[in-house]
N, C-alpha and C positions, 0 to 999 in steps of 0.2 A: 755769587756770578761767576760762571766758567771761567779758570785762569787761563785757557786758551783764548776766551775772547776777549779779555784784557789784553793779553800779548799781542793780538791780532789790532786790537784796536791802538796800542802804543804803536806798533809798526807803521801803521796807517797815518798817524798823526808824526810820527817821525819822515815820511815820505814827505808830507805837505811841509814842513817844518824845514826840509832841505831844497824845497822848489821844485821836486820832481814832479809831482800832482800841481797842476794849475788848473785855475778857474776860470768861466767864462770862456766866450769867443775870441776876447783879448788877450788871454793867457795870463791873468793874472794870479801872485802868488801869495801867501799869506805869510805875515812877520806876526811875532809874540807868541808863536804856539811852542816856543822851546822855555817860556816863562813857567816856575815851578807853578805857580797859583793857577794858571790857567790848566794846566795838567790836573791838577788837583780838583778844580770844579769839575771836569770832565770826567774824571775817575769816580766823582759822588755819583753821577748819575746813570743809572743801568741802561736808560733808553740812549743815551750818547754811546757808552760803550757798545750798545749792542750796534748802533748805526755805523759807528767807524769799523767796527770789524766785521761788518758786512760790506764797505764800502767798495764800489766798480764805479769807475769813473762816467760819469752820464752819456748816454747815447746823445742827446739833445739838450746842449747849450745854450743858456740865455745870453745877451750882452751885458756889459758891465753897467750901462744905462739902466736895463729893466731890474738888476739885480740892486743898485743903489737905491731906483724908485720904489723898489719891495722893502729895502732897509729902511730909508726915509719915513716909512709909513708904520716902525716900530715906536716903542718907550723910548725916549732919548738915550737911556741907560744902559738898552739892548744895543744901540747900533755899533757896529763895527763904523771903522774910519778908514777912506781910501786916500791912496796916494797913487795920482794917475803920473806922475813923472816915474817913479820905480816902478810901477804897475805892481801894486802892494795893497793889498788889504788888512789892517791891522787890528791884531784880536788883543783885549786884556781880557782878564779873570770874570769882566761883568759879562764881556760879549762873547763867552767861549761858546754856549750853546747855540748864539746866532751861526758861529763857525760852522756846527755842524748841520743848521737847518738848511744853510746856502750851499754846503756841499752836496746836500741832498737833492737840490732844486726844491725842496719841500717849502721853503721860508718865501722862495718867490713865485712858486705857483700860488700858495695857498692868499697871499697879497695882491698879485696881480687877478685873481680873483673873486677877491673881496671877502675871503675867508680870512681873517685876520686873526690869526692863534699862533702862537709861537709857544707851545708845550711840549718842552724837549725835555 
């Protein structure tokens, strides 16, 4: 894997971790991205590294309700949790790849369209 891609991937992850990048129409942030196990899971996936390195904020954003509905169609162990008071999406090592799917809208698009597949 290209070291440049890994560096870009880490920079994007840090930007999300610091709350500078937000997701959904309601501007939710992510928590848990600074967990070493989360980073380890993402760094072991070439696809996750590639997607993070190429990340651009989406032109079309989904509402948090649509994202929640999509996430709830996943197996329970792949679901991120939502804190509506703090407006955060909590990521743990098991849900690290779900985070990547959400930021690329791919998980939401697939689940809304009925193509329930999370191969990240």
